[in-house]
C-alpha positions in Angstrom: 47.8 160.6 20.0 46.6 157.6 18.1 49.2 155.1 19.5 48.5 155.7 23.2 44.7 155.2 22.5 45.3 152.1 20.5 47.4 150.6 23.2 44.4 150.8 25.7 42.8 147.7 24.0 44.0 144.0 24.7 43.9 143.7 20.8 46.7 144.8 18.9 44.8 144.6 15.8 41.3 145.9 16.5 42.7 148.7 18.9 44.3 150.8 15.8 41.0 151.2 13.6 38.8 151.5 16.8 40.9 154.4 18.3 41.2 155.8 14.7 37.5 156.0 14.3 37.0 157.4 18.0 39.4 160.1 17.4 38.1 160.9 13.7 34.6 161.2 15.1 35.2 162.7 18.3 33.3 160.1 20.0 34.1 158.1 23.3 34.2 154.3 22.5 34.8 151.5 25.3 34.3 148.2 26.7 32.8 148.2 30.2 35.3 147.6 32.9 38.2 147.2 30.2 39.1 150.5 28.3 37.8 153.7 27.0 39.1 155.2 23.8 38.9 158.9 23.5 37.9 159.4 27.0 37.1 163.3 26.5 35.0 162.6 23.3 31.3 162.9 23.2 28.8 159.9 23.6 28.1 158.2 20.2 24.9 159.0 18.4 22.9 157.7 15.5 24.7 160.5 13.4 28.3 159.4 14.6 27.3 155.7 13.4 26.3 157.1 10.0 29.6 159.1 9.9 31.5 155.8 10.6 29.8 153.9 8.0 30.6 156.5 5.4 34.3 156.6 6.6 34.6 152.9 6.4 33.0 152.6 3.1 35.4 155.3 1.8 38.4 153.3 3.3 37.2 150.0 1.7 36.8 151.7 -1.9 40.0 153.5 -1.7 41.5 150.0 -0.8 39.8 148.3 -3.8 41.0 151.1 -6.2 44.4 150.6 -4.8 44.4 146.8 -5.3 43.2 147.2 -8.7 45.6 149.5 -9.9 48.4 147.2 -8.4 47.0 144.3 -10.3 46.6 146.3 -13.4 50.3 147.4 -13.0 51.6 143.9 -12.4 49.7 142.7 -15.3 51.4 145.2 -17.7 54.8 144.1 -16.7 55.7 146.1 -13.8 57.8 144.8 -11.1 58.2 145.5 -7.5 
């Protein structure tokens, strides 16, 4: 369900994270007269904004952890 939503935006890069967040939160996100992601979703609220920030922080910290693990692995002589 993510790919069709992401394809609605004109940006091939921004469409994927916006669609993923709209579907994860169950909210409708859009740009007036251009596109609507998760058309059947609820209107965003301050609570959904807070949930989006928490999810974003979790993803960022997971990526930092993965980067640190990869750096550590390569410094210890690992090879791709």
